[in-house]
PDB file of N, H, CA, C and O in Angstrom:
ATOM      1  N   MET A   1      49.604  95.274 -16.842  1.00  0.00           N
ATOM      2  CA  MET A   1      48.760  95.034 -16.108  1.00  0.00           C
ATOM      3  C   MET A   1      47.271  95.596 -16.434  1.00  0.00           C
ATOM      4  O   MET A   1      46.253  95.195 -15.871  1.00  0.00           O
ATOM      5  N   LEU A   2      47.316  96.471 -17.318  1.00  0.00           N
ATOM      6  H   LEU A   2      48.143  96.797 -17.775  1.00  0.00           H
ATOM      7  CA  LEU A   2      45.810  96.755 -17.890  1.00  0.00           C
ATOM      8  C   LEU A   2      45.590  95.564 -18.782  1.00  0.00           C
ATOM      9  O   LEU A   2      44.488  95.024 -18.688  1.00  0.00           O
ATOM     10  N   GLY A   3      46.414  95.096 -19.585  1.00  0.00           N
ATOM     11  H   GLY A   3      47.310  95.535 -19.661  1.00  0.00           H
ATOM     12  CA  GLY A   3      46.029  94.321 -20.389  1.00  0.00           C
ATOM     13  C   GLY A   3      45.513  92.842 -19.826  1.00  0.00           C
ATOM     14  O   GLY A   3      44.755  92.137 -20.493  1.00  0.00           O
ATOM     15  N   THR A   4      45.995  92.475 -18.574  1.00  0.00           N
ATOM     16  H   THR A   4      46.611  93.047 -18.032  1.00  0.00           H
ATOM     17  CA  THR A   4      45.482  91.450 -17.767  1.00  0.00           C
ATOM     18  C   THR A   4      43.695  91.800 -17.330  1.00  0.00           C
ATOM     19  O   THR A   4      42.715  91.064 -17.444  1.00  0.00           O
ATOM     20  N   ILE A   5      43.795  93.086 -16.857  1.00  0.00           N
ATOM     21  H   ILE A   5      44.590  93.684 -16.764  1.00  0.00           H
ATOM     22  CA  ILE A   5      42.324  93.301 -16.270  1.00  0.00           C
ATOM     23  C   ILE A   5      41.298  93.257 -17.499  1.00  0.00           C
ATOM     24  O   ILE A   5      40.204  92.708 -17.365  1.00  0.00           O
ATOM     25  N   LEU A   6      41.666  93.820 -18.628  1.00  0.00           N
ATOM     26  H   LEU A   6      42.554  94.266 -18.736  1.00  0.00           H
ATOM     27  CA  LEU A   6      41.007  93.321 -20.015  1.00  0.00           C
ATOM     28  C   LEU A   6      40.310  92.448 -19.960  1.00  0.00           C
ATOM     29  O   LEU A   6      39.168  92.256 -19.542  1.00  0.00           O
ATOM     30  N   ILE A   7      41.627  91.466 -20.761  1.00  0.00           N
ATOM     31  H   ILE A   7      42.555  91.623 -21.101  1.00  0.00           H
ATOM     32  CA  ILE A   7      41.089  90.482 -20.815  1.00  0.00           C
ATOM     33  C   ILE A   7      40.462  89.100 -19.888  1.00  0.00           C
ATOM     34  O   ILE A   7      39.996  88.047 -20.323  1.00  0.00           O
ATOM     35  N   SER A   8      40.683  89.633 -18.207  1.00  0.00           N
ATOM     36  H   SER A   8      41.061  90.489 -17.853  1.00  0.00           H
ATOM     37  CA  SER A   8      39.886  88.970 -17.249  1.00  0.00           C
ATOM     38  C   SER A   8      38.444  89.436 -17.516  1.00  0.00           C
ATOM     39  O   SER A   8      37.467  88.714 -17.317  1.00  0.00           O
ATOM     40  N   VAL A   9      38.385  90.672 -17.973  1.00  0.00           N
ATOM     41  H   VAL A   9      39.179  91.258 -18.134  1.00  0.00           H
ATOM     42  CA  VAL A   9      36.710  91.510 -17.951  1.00  0.00           C
ATOM     43  C   VAL A   9      36.273  90.732 -19.578  1.00  0.00           C
ATOM     44  O   VAL A   9      35.159  90.208 -19.579  1.00  0.00           O
ATOM     45  N   PHE A  10      36.786  90.676 -20.429  1.00  0.00           N
ATOM     46  H   PHE A  10      37.691  91.102 -20.428  1.00  0.00           H
ATOM     47  CA  PHE A  10      36.288  90.132 -21.522  1.00  0.00           C
ATOM     48  C   PHE A  10      36.014  88.607 -21.158  1.00  0.00           C
ATOM     49  O   PHE A  10      34.819  88.333 -21.265  1.00  0.00           O
ATOM     50  N   LEU A  11      36.690  87.713 -20.819  1.00  0.00           N
ATOM     51  H   LEU A  11      37.661  87.936 -20.733  1.00  0.00           H
ATOM     52  CA  LEU A  11      36.302  86.440 -20.498  1.00  0.00           C
ATOM     53  C   LEU A  11      35.126  86.273 -19.517  1.00  0.00           C
ATOM     54  O   LEU A  11      34.301  85.364 -19.609  1.00  0.00           O
ATOM     55  N   ALA A  12      35.122  87.357 -18.443  1.00  0.00           N
ATOM     56  H   ALA A  12      35.792  88.096 -18.368  1.00  0.00           H
ATOM     57  CA  ALA A  12      34.253  87.213 -17.474  1.00  0.00           C
ATOM     58  C   ALA A  12      32.617  87.227 -18.195  1.00  0.00           C
ATOM     59  O   ALA A  12      31.575  86.667 -17.854  1.00  0.00           O
ATOM     60  N   GLY A  13      33.043  88.365 -19.611  1.00  0.00           N
ATOM     61  H   GLY A  13      33.889  88.820 -19.887  1.00  0.00           H
ATOM     62  CA  GLY A  13      31.509  88.688 -20.056  1.00  0.00           C
ATOM     63  C   GLY A  13      31.138  87.492 -20.985  1.00  0.00           C
ATOM     64  O   GLY A  13      29.960  87.395 -21.329  1.00  0.00           O
ATOM     65  N   ILE A  14      32.030  86.589 -21.412  1.00  0.00           N
ATOM     66  H   ILE A  14      32.987  86.667 -21.132  1.00  0.00           H
ATOM     67  CA  ILE A  14      31.943  85.439 -22.384  1.00  0.00           C
ATOM     68  C   ILE A  14      31.279  84.518 -21.225  1.00  0.00           C
ATOM     69  O   ILE A  14      30.105  84.190 -21.398  1.00  0.00           O
ATOM     70  N   VAL A  15      31.861  84.134 -20.207  1.00  0.00           N
ATOM     71  H   VAL A  15      32.815  84.401 -20.066  1.00  0.00           H
ATOM     72  CA  VAL A  15      31.091  83.417 -19.068  1.00  0.00           C
ATOM     73  C   VAL A  15      29.833  83.452 -18.621  1.00  0.00           C
ATOM     74  O   VAL A  15      29.110  82.494 -18.348  1.00  0.00           O
ATOM     75  N   ALA A  16      29.553  84.831 -18.544  1.00  0.00           N
ATOM     76  H   ALA A  16      30.140  85.610 -18.766  1.00  0.00           H
ATOM     77  CA  ALA A  16      28.281  85.086 -18.327  1.00  0.00           C
ATOM     78  C   ALA A  16      27.400  85.098 -19.368  1.00  0.00           C
ATOM     79  O   ALA A  16      26.285  84.599 -19.214  1.00  0.00           O
ATOM     80  N   LEU A  17      27.744  85.616 -20.461  1.00  0.00           N
ATOM     81  H   LEU A  17      28.650  86.021 -20.587  1.00  0.00           H
ATOM     82  CA  LEU A  17      26.808  85.177 -21.645  1.00  0.00           C
ATOM     83  C   LEU A  17      26.322  83.804 -21.782  1.00  0.00           C
ATOM     84  O   LEU A  17      25.136  83.548 -21.987  1.00  0.00           O
ATOM     85  N   ILE A  18      27.357  82.811 -21.655  1.00  0.00           N
ATOM     86  H   ILE A  18      28.321  83.019 -21.489  1.00  0.00           H
ATOM     87  CA  ILE A  18      26.973  81.271 -22.032  1.00  0.00           C
ATOM     88  C   ILE A  18      26.163  81.180 -20.699  1.00  0.00           C
ATOM     89  O   ILE A  18      25.020  80.906 -21.065  1.00  0.00           O
ATOM     90  N   ILE A  19      26.182  81.276 -19.259  1.00  0.00           N
ATOM     91  H   ILE A  19      27.110  81.498 -18.962  1.00  0.00           H
ATOM     92  CA  ILE A  19      25.678  81.263 -18.259  1.00  0.00           C
ATOM     93  C   ILE A  19      24.117  81.646 -18.806  1.00  0.00           C
ATOM     94  O   ILE A  19      23.271  80.758 -18.903  1.00  0.00           O
ATOM     95  N   MET A  20      23.905  82.658 -19.056  1.00  0.00           N
ATOM     96  H   MET A  20      24.593  83.380 -18.977  1.00  0.00           H
ATOM     97  CA  MET A  20      22.490  83.300 -19.652  1.00  0.00           C
ATOM     98  C   MET A  20      21.516  82.293 -20.699  1.00  0.00           C
ATOM     99  O   MET A  20      20.396  81.802 -20.559  1.00  0.00           O
ATOM    100  N   LYS A  21      22.378  82.258 -21.637  1.00  0.00           N
ATOM    101  H   LYS A  21      23.288  82.657 -21.751  1.00  0.00           H
ATOM    102  CA  LYS A  21      21.673  81.282 -22.692  1.00  0.00           C
ATOM    103  C   LYS A  21      21.346  80.016 -21.897  1.00  0.00           C
ATOM    104  O   LYS A  21      20.165  79.668 -21.894  1.00  0.00           O
ATOM    105  N   LEU A  22      22.301  79.231 -21.177  1.00  0.00           N
ATOM    106  H   LEU A  22      23.260  79.514 -21.180  1.00  0.00           H
ATOM    107  CA  LEU A  22      21.823  78.095 -20.850  1.00  0.00           C
ATOM    108  C   LEU A  22      20.761  78.151 -19.872  1.00  0.00           C
ATOM    109  O   LEU A  22      20.106  77.128 -19.673  1.00  0.00           O
ATOM    110  N   TRP A  23      20.477  79.325 -19.167  1.00  0.00           N
ATOM    111  H   TRP A  23      21.010  80.156 -19.329  1.00  0.00           H
ATOM    112  CA  TRP A  23      19.378  79.497 -18.488  1.00  0.00           C
ATOM    113  C   TRP A  23      18.185  79.685 -18.782  1.00  0.00           C
ATOM    114  O   TRP A  23      17.218  79.319 -18.114  1.00  0.00           O
ATOM    115  N   LYS A  24      18.161  80.608 -20.393  1.00  0.00           N
ATOM    116  H   LYS A  24      18.947  80.905 -20.936  1.00  0.00           H
ATOM    117  CA  LYS A  24      17.277  81.029 -21.227  1.00  0.00           C
ATOM    118  C   LYS A  24      16.573  79.443 -21.863  1.00  0.00           C
ATOM    119  O   LYS A  24      15.434  79.152 -22.228  1.00  0.00           O
ATOM    120  N   ASP A  25      17.747  78.720 -21.785  1.00  0.00           N
ATOM    121  H   ASP A  25      18.672  78.957 -21.488  1.00  0.00           H
ATOM    122  CA  ASP A  25      17.100  77.582 -22.624  1.00  0.00           C
ATOM    123  C   ASP A  25      16.169  76.654 -21.862  1.00  0.00           C
ATOM    124  O   ASP A  25      15.133  76.059 -22.158  1.00  0.00           O
ATOM    125  N   LYS A  26      17.040  76.767 -20.595  1.00  0.00           N
ATOM    126  H   LYS A  26      17.882  77.251 -20.355  1.00  0.00           H
ATOM    127  CA  LYS A  26      16.182  75.730 -19.495  1.00  0.00           C
ATOM    128  C   LYS A  26      15.110  76.265 -19.087  1.00  0.00           C
ATOM    129  O   LYS A  26      14.236  75.543 -18.608  1.00  0.00           O
ATOM    130  N   LYS A  27      14.930  77.647 -19.184  1.00  0.00           N
ATOM    131  H   LYS A  27      15.640  78.234 -19.573  1.00  0.00           H
ATOM    132  CA  LYS A  27      13.213  78.310 -19.149  1.00  0.00           C
ATOM    133  C   LYS A  27      12.652  77.879 -20.154  1.00  0.00           C
ATOM    134  O   LYS A  27      11.549  77.374 -19.944  1.00  0.00           O
ATOM    135  N   LYS A  28      13.012  77.892 -21.191  1.00  0.00           N
ATOM    136  H   LYS A  28      13.908  78.303 -21.362  1.00  0.00           H
ATOM    137  CA  LYS A  28      12.296  77.540 -22.567  1.00  0.00           C
ATOM    138  C   LYS A  28      11.817  75.899 -22.523  1.00  0.00           C
ATOM    139  O   LYS A  28      10.979  75.482 -23.323  1.00  0.00           O
ATOM    140  N   GLY A  29      12.415  75.063 -21.548  1.00  0.00           N
ATOM    141  H   GLY A  29      13.096  75.402 -20.898  1.00  0.00           H
ATOM    142  CA  GLY A  29      12.429  73.943 -21.923  1.00  0.00           C
ATOM    143  C   GLY A  29      13.432  72.755 -22.677  1.00  0.00           C
ATOM    144  O   GLY A  29      13.161  71.556 -22.617  1.00  0.00           O
ATOM    145  N   LYS A  30      14.376  73.186 -23.241  1.00  0.00           N
ATOM    146  H   LYS A  30      14.596  74.160 -23.290  1.00  0.00           H
ATOM    147  CA  LYS A  30      15.314  72.895 -24.108  1.00  0.00           C
ATOM    148  C   LYS A  30      16.062  71.958 -22.919  1.00  0.00           C
ATOM    149  O   LYS A  30      16.103  72.195 -21.712  1.00  0.00           O
ATOM    150  N   ALA A  31      16.577  70.943 -23.574  1.00  0.00           N
ATOM    151  H   ALA A  31      16.544  70.751 -24.555  1.00  0.00           H
ATOM    152  CA  ALA A  31      17.264  70.324 -22.373  1.00  0.00           C
ATOM    153  C   ALA A  31      19.012  70.969 -23.072  1.00  0.00           C
ATOM    154  O   ALA A  31      19.414  71.594 -24.054  1.00  0.00           O
ATOM    155  N   SER A  32      19.487  70.438 -22.045  1.00  0.00           N
ATOM    156  H   SER A  32      19.161  69.930 -21.247  1.00  0.00           H
ATOM    157  CA  SER A  32      21.252  70.956 -22.034  1.00  0.00           C
ATOM    158  C   SER A  32      21.907  69.659 -22.857  1.00  0.00           C
ATOM    159  O   SER A  32      22.753  69.910 -23.715  1.00  0.00           O
ATOM    160  N   CYS A  33      21.597  68.541 -22.651  1.00  0.00           N
ATOM    161  H   CYS A  33      20.910  68.337 -21.953  1.00  0.00           H
ATOM    162  CA  CYS A  33      22.138  67.837 -23.288  1.00  0.00           C
ATOM    163  C   CYS A  33      21.468  67.341 -24.635  1.00  0.00           C
ATOM    164  O   CYS A  33      20.375  67.874 -24.830  1.00  0.00           O
ATOM    165  N   CYS A  34      21.866  66.452 -25.599  1.00  0.00           N
ATOM    166  H   CYS A  34      22.753  66.019 -25.441  1.00  0.00           H
ATOM    167  CA  CYS A  34      21.438  66.461 -26.965  1.00  0.00           C
ATOM    168  C   CYS A  34      20.687  65.020 -27.333  1.00  0.00           C
ATOM    169  O   CYS A  34      20.115  64.771 -28.394  1.00  0.00           O
ATOM    170  N   GLY A  35      20.809  64.287 -26.386  1.00  0.00           N
ATOM    171  H   GLY A  35      21.274  64.489 -25.524  1.00  0.00           H
ATOM    172  CA  GLY A  35      20.418  62.816 -26.668  1.00  0.00           C
ATOM    173  C   GLY A  35      19.000  62.426 -25.910  1.00  0.00           C
ATOM    174  O   GLY A  35      18.555  63.052 -24.948  1.00  0.00           O
ATOM    175  N   GLY A  36      18.496  61.501 -26.401  1.00  0.00           N
ATOM    176  H   GLY A  36      18.857  60.992 -27.182  1.00  0.00           H
ATOM    177  CA  GLY A  36      17.124  60.861 -25.571  1.00  0.00           C
ATOM    178  C   GLY A  36      17.423  60.585 -24.409  1.00  0.00           C
ATOM    179  O   GLY A  36      18.595  60.239 -24.261  1.00  0.00           O
ATOM    180  N   CYS A  37      16.786  60.607 -23.505  1.00  0.00           N
ATOM    181  H   CYS A  37      15.834  60.888 -23.626  1.00  0.00           H
ATOM    182  CA  CYS A  37      16.797  60.200 -21.997  1.00  0.00           C
ATOM    183  C   CYS A  37      16.654  58.594 -21.810  1.00  0.00           C
ATOM    184  O   CYS A  37      16.975  58.214 -20.685  1.00  0.00           O
ATOM    185  N   ALA A  38      16.305  57.765 -22.550  1.00  0.00           N
ATOM    186  H   ALA A  38      16.044  58.074 -23.465  1.00  0.00           H
ATOM    187  CA  ALA A  38      16.160  56.326 -22.162  1.00  0.00           C
ATOM    188  C   ALA A  38      16.935  55.806 -21.770  1.00  0.00           C
ATOM    189  O   ALA A  38      16.771  55.037 -20.823  1.00  0.00           O
ATOM    190  N   HIS A  39      18.027  56.000 -22.305  1.00  0.00           N
ATOM    191  H   HIS A  39      18.160  56.625 -23.074  1.00  0.00           H
ATOM    192  CA  HIS A  39      19.545  55.171 -21.618  1.00  0.00           C
ATOM    193  C   HIS A  39      20.120  56.168 -20.829  1.00  0.00           C
ATOM    194  O   HIS A  39      20.930  55.516 -20.170  1.00  0.00           O
ATOM    195  N   CYS A  40      20.235  57.473 -20.427  1.00  0.00           N
ATOM    196  H   CYS A  40      19.577  58.003 -20.962  1.00  0.00           H
ATOM    197  CA  CYS A  40      20.869  58.134 -20.038  1.00  0.00           C
ATOM    198  C   CYS A  40      21.143  57.956 -18.414  1.00  0.00           C
ATOM    199  O   CYS A  40      20.223  58.016 -17.599  1.00  0.00           O
ATOM    200  N   SER A  41      22.314  57.764 -18.102  1.00  0.00           N
ATOM    201  H   SER A  41      23.062  57.715 -18.764  1.00  0.00           H
ATOM    202  CA  SER A  41      22.412  57.171 -16.557  1.00  0.00           C
ATOM    203  C   SER A  41      22.167  58.594 -15.632  1.00  0.00           C
ATOM    204  O   SER A  41      22.576  58.463 -14.478  1.00  0.00           O
ATOM    205  N   MET A  42      21.668  59.707 -15.892  1.00  0.00           N
ATOM    206  H   MET A  42      21.336  59.813 -16.829  1.00  0.00           H
ATOM    207  CA  MET A  42      21.272  60.871 -15.316  1.00  0.00           C
ATOM    208  C   MET A  42      19.313  60.851 -15.200  1.00  0.00           C
ATOM    209  O   MET A  42      18.698  61.335 -14.250  1.00  0.00           O
ATOM    210  N   CYS A  43      18.924  60.444 -15.925  1.00  0.00           N
ATOM    211  H   CYS A  43      19.423  60.051 -16.696  1.00  0.00           H
ATOM    212  CA  CYS A  43      17.706  60.448 -16.105  1.00  0.00           C
ATOM    213  C   CYS A  43      16.530  60.646 -15.152  1.00  0.00           C
ATOM    214  O   CYS A  43      15.449  61.189 -15.380  1.00  0.00           O
ATOM    215  N   GLY A  44      16.957  60.121 -14.109  1.00  0.00           N
ATOM    216  H   GLY A  44      17.836  59.680 -13.924  1.00  0.00           H
ATOM    217  CA  GLY A  44      16.255  60.230 -12.756  1.00  0.00           C
ATOM    218  C   GLY A  44      16.349  61.332 -12.112  1.00  0.00           C
ATOM    219  O   GLY A  44      15.555  61.610 -11.213  1.00  0.00           O
ATOM    220  N   ILE A  45      17.566  62.313 -12.560  1.00  0.00           N
ATOM    221  H   ILE A  45      18.211  62.087 -13.290  1.00  0.00           H
ATOM    222  CA  ILE A  45      17.875  63.531 -11.691  1.00  0.00           C
ATOM    223  C   ILE A  45      16.942  64.589 -12.898  1.00  0.00           C
ATOM    224  O   ILE A  45      15.877  65.126 -12.593  1.00  0.00           O
ATOM    225  N   CYS A  46      17.409  64.690 -13.873  1.00  0.00           N
ATOM    226  H   CYS A  46      18.275  64.254 -14.121  1.00  0.00           H
ATOM    227  CA  CYS A  46      16.948  65.610 -14.672  1.00  0.00           C
ATOM    228  C   CYS A  46      15.394  65.637 -15.192  1.00  0.00           C
ATOM    229  O   CYS A  46      14.944  66.531 -15.909  1.00  0.00           O
ATOM    230  N   ARG A  47      14.732  64.638 -14.767  1.00  0.00           N
ATOM    231  H   ARG A  47      15.097  63.912 -14.184  1.00  0.00           H
ATOM    232  CA  ARG A  47      13.289  64.638 -15.517  1.00  0.00           C
ATOM    233  C   ARG A  47      12.158  63.939 -14.430  1.00  0.00           C
ATOM    234  O   ARG A  47      12.529  62.990 -13.739  1.00  0.00           O
ATOM    235  N   THR A  48      11.033  64.361 -14.341  1.00  0.00           N
ATOM    236  H   THR A  48      10.731  65.132 -14.902  1.00  0.00           H
ATOM    237  CA  THR A  48      10.140  64.175 -13.525  1.00  0.00           C
ATOM    238  C   THR A  48       9.538  62.524 -13.377  1.00  0.00           C
ATOM    239  O   THR A  48       9.416  61.695 -14.279  1.00  0.00           O
ATOM    240  N   ALA A  49       9.334  62.434 -12.442  1.00  0.00           N
ATOM    241  H   ALA A  49       9.434  63.108 -11.710  1.00  0.00           H
ATOM    242  CA  ALA A  49       8.428  60.661 -12.375  1.00  0.00           C
ATOM    243  C   ALA A  49       7.334  60.712 -13.641  1.00  0.00           C
ATOM    244  O   ALA A  49       7.347  59.752 -14.412  1.00  0.00           O
ATOM    245  N   GLN A  50       6.321  61.878 -13.894  1.00  0.00           N
ATOM    246  H   GLN A  50       6.310  62.658 -13.267  1.00  0.00           H
ATOM    247  CA  GLN A  50       5.529  61.607 -15.305  1.00  0.00           C
ATOM    248  C   GLN A  50       6.325  61.187 -16.440  1.00  0.00           C
ATOM    249  O   GLN A  50       6.294  60.180 -17.148  1.00  0.00           O
ATOM    250  N   THR A  51       7.015  62.184 -16.424  1.00  0.00           N
ATOM    251  H   THR A  51       7.040  63.001 -15.848  1.00  0.00           H
ATOM    252  CA  THR A  51       8.043  62.144 -17.832  1.00  0.00           C
ATOM    253  C   THR A  51       8.433  60.707 -17.939  1.00  0.00           C
ATOM    254  O   THR A  51       7.995  59.954 -18.808  1.00  0.00           O
ATOM    255  N   LEU A  52       9.423  60.312 -16.850  1.00  0.00           N
ATOM    256  H   LEU A  52       9.778  60.923 -16.143  1.00  0.00           H
ATOM    257  CA  LEU A  52       9.996  58.931 -16.705  1.00  0.00           C
ATOM    258  C   LEU A  52       9.248  57.934 -17.189  1.00  0.00           C
ATOM    259  O   LEU A  52       9.658  57.063 -17.956  1.00  0.00           O
ATOM    260  N   SER A  53       7.612  58.085 -16.548  1.00  0.00           N
ATOM    261  H   SER A  53       7.279  58.792 -15.925  1.00  0.00           H
ATOM    262  CA  SER A  53       6.886  56.766 -16.949  1.00  0.00           C
ATOM    263  C   SER A  53       5.976  56.877 -18.464  1.00  0.00           C
ATOM    264  O   SER A  53       5.238  56.023 -18.955  1.00  0.00           O
ATOM    265  N   SER A  54       6.320  58.222 -18.976  1.00  0.00           N
ATOM    266  H   SER A  54       6.919  58.915 -18.577  1.00  0.00           H
ATOM    267  CA  SER A  54       6.184  57.976 -20.237  1.00  0.00           C
ATOM    268  C   SER A  54       7.210  57.701 -21.153  1.00  0.00           C
ATOM    269  O   SER A  54       6.999  57.382 -22.323  1.00  0.00           O
ATOM    270  N   LEU A  55       8.404  57.827 -20.601  1.00  0.00           N
ATOM    271  H   LEU A  55       8.575  58.086 -19.650  1.00  0.00           H
ATOM    272  CA  LEU A  55       9.491  57.345 -21.898  1.00  0.00           C
ATOM    273  C   LEU A  55       9.441  55.946 -21.649  1.00  0.00           C
ATOM    274  O   LEU A  55       9.706  55.234 -22.618  1.00  0.00           O
ATOM    275  N   LYS A  56       9.098  55.257 -20.325  1.00  0.00           N
ATOM    276  H   LYS A  56       8.883  55.835 -19.538  1.00  0.00           H
ATOM    277  CA  LYS A  56       9.081  53.773 -20.386  1.00  0.00           C
ATOM    278  C   LYS A  56       7.935  53.287 -21.019  1.00  0.00           C
ATOM    279  O   LYS A  56       7.997  52.081 -21.259  1.00  0.00           O
ATOM    280  N   VAL A  57       6.794  53.911 -21.403  1.00  0.00           N
ATOM    281  H   VAL A  57       6.744  54.890 -21.208  1.00  0.00           H
ATOM    282  CA  VAL A  57       5.841  53.311 -21.945  1.00  0.00           C
ATOM    283  C   VAL A  57       6.121  53.570 -23.457  1.00  0.00           C
ATOM    284  O   VAL A  57       5.517  52.804 -24.208  1.00  0.00           O
ATOM    285  N   SER A  58       7.016  54.614 -24.117  1.00  0.00           N
ATOM    286  H   SER A  58       7.506  55.236 -23.507  1.00  0.00           H
ATOM    287  CA  SER A  58       7.204  55.011 -25.415  1.00  0.00           C
ATOM    288  C   SER A  58       8.369  53.984 -25.708  1.00  0.00           C
ATOM    289  O   SER A  58       8.501  53.841 -26.924  1.00  0.00           O
ATOM    290  N   ASP A  59       9.164  53.304 -25.042  1.00  0.00           N
ATOM    291  H   ASP A  59       9.057  53.421 -24.055  1.00  0.00           H
ATOM    292  CA  ASP A  59      10.206  52.284 -25.212  1.00  0.00           C
ATOM    293  C   ASP A  59       9.926  51.142 -25.608  1.00  0.00           C
ATOM    294  O   ASP A  59      10.761  50.482 -26.227  1.00  0.00           O
ATOM    295  N   LYS A  60       8.675  50.665 -25.327  1.00  0.00           N
ATOM    296  H   LYS A  60       7.997  51.201 -24.824  1.00  0.00           H
ATOM    297  CA  LYS A  60       8.276  49.613 -25.524  1.00  0.00           C
ATOM    298  C   LYS A  60       7.885  48.908 -26.994  1.00  0.00           C
ATOM    299  O   LYS A  60       7.464  47.752 -27.033  1.00  0.00           O
TER     300      LYS A  60
END
């Protein structure tokens, strides 16, 4: 029983560290994906209209 609790606390700690890292990266402006947005199907959701217009100009 104690082993299960310790493992659960350890895994919860790892998950918390991962979430904190993703949150800090987002605040710094780092993308969670590693590709360009020109051909991404989620581009309209994670980028602003201004960024999208600059991407369209740079793709030409």
